[in-house]
Residue, then its C-alpha position, 0 to 999 in steps of 0.5 A: m796507830a798507837d804513838n809508840r815514842k817515849l819522850n813526846n813533849k820532853i826537851a833534853l840538853i845532851t853534852g858530847a852531842g857532837r860523835g860517839i854515845g852523845r850523837a847515838t842518844s840524840v838520834l834516838f831521843a829525837r826519834h822517841g820525840a824529844d826536842l833537843a839542846l845539843v852541845s859539844r865543843t865542834e859546831s860542824e859535829l853538832e851540826e851532823t848530829a842536828r842533820m841526823c835528828a832533823e828527819f824526825d820533825v823535832e826542834i833542834m838547837i845546837r850549842p858550842t860549849d866548852l865544859l871547861s868554861f863556866e862562862d859558856m855553861d852560863s850563856l848556854f842557859f842563859d840563851l836557852p829560854g829563847q828556844f826552850p821553856c825548860v829542860d826535862i832531860l839532862v844527859n851528861n855524857a861528854g868526857a875527857f881522858h888522859r892517859e898517864y900513870m898517877e906518879d907522872i901525871d901532869i896536874e894540869n890534866f888531871c884536873e881537866v879530866m876532873r872539870v869535865n868528868v865531875e864539875a861540869p856535870l855538877y855544874l850543868s846539873q844545877k843550872m838545870l835544877k834552878t829552871i825545874d818545875p816539881r810539878r813537871g819534874g824532870c830526869i838526870v842521866n850521867v855517862s860513867s864507865y865500867s872502869g869507874c866502878f868498884g871491883v872492876e879490873k883496872f888499867p895502868g894509865f887510866g887513873a884520872y879517868n877511873i877516879s873522875k868516874y868514881a866521883l861521878w857515881g858519887l855525885t849521881e847517888i848524892l844528887a838522887l837523894e837531894c833532888k827527890s824534892k824537886n820530882v827529879l830522877v838521877n841515875q848513871v850507866s857505866p859502860a865498859g869499852v864503846d866504840t867510839d874515838m875516845f876508846r881507841k885513844a885510850v886502848g888503841p886504833d886495833a882494839v875491839a870494843p864490845l858495845k856499840t854506841e847505840d847499845v849505850a844510847e838504849k840504856i840511857l834512853y831507859y832511865a830518861s823515859d817513864d819506863s825506869a820510873p820511880a827508879t833513882g840513884e842507880n848505877m847501871m854496870i853494862p860489861s857487854l850485850 
């Protein structure tokens, strides 16, 4: 029987892998044969994700990591070679959200959102790119937001999050341009509301999200696999399915 797995012999590092989109992406990647380095702040959530991935007979590393800490991210990449020779796929999925009007926002909260949503993806991309062999290549997939795209309706109180996602789109485009010589493709997905804890925190517990986590995971897989090559610098907007 033909092997239809799209990520055989690939190693993927996924942030925010403990729940939500990160968990759904981890399970889907495992189903498609990728070995996994799973990153999140909460070890118990990572352990649950790892259990869900284990049935697919892939190698799994879990690593509690605070993306506000350069030391934690340095330590992650220092330890990775002990289990994996490289990172082929980086999924920058973890995100932070604070709901405050811009005129009143606590600057520390604003900085936290920017650090998790923009600075950490940049720093992790830098760490990954230092290990890339251009002959093997690789890819980076950034998880942005429909609300972080120009021309889309915005809502009061979401400013810090929106601004961070505008910045992530810019980072995606610049990395795509500058990483061509390393044979690294860089793209992003920008989903509308997804049925996650962050969505309910943002809009309220009774709101109905137009997307499931598995819907977004499928789009991330598209950019992580050869299906999308040689596309780079793209922003896939996903209003609903």
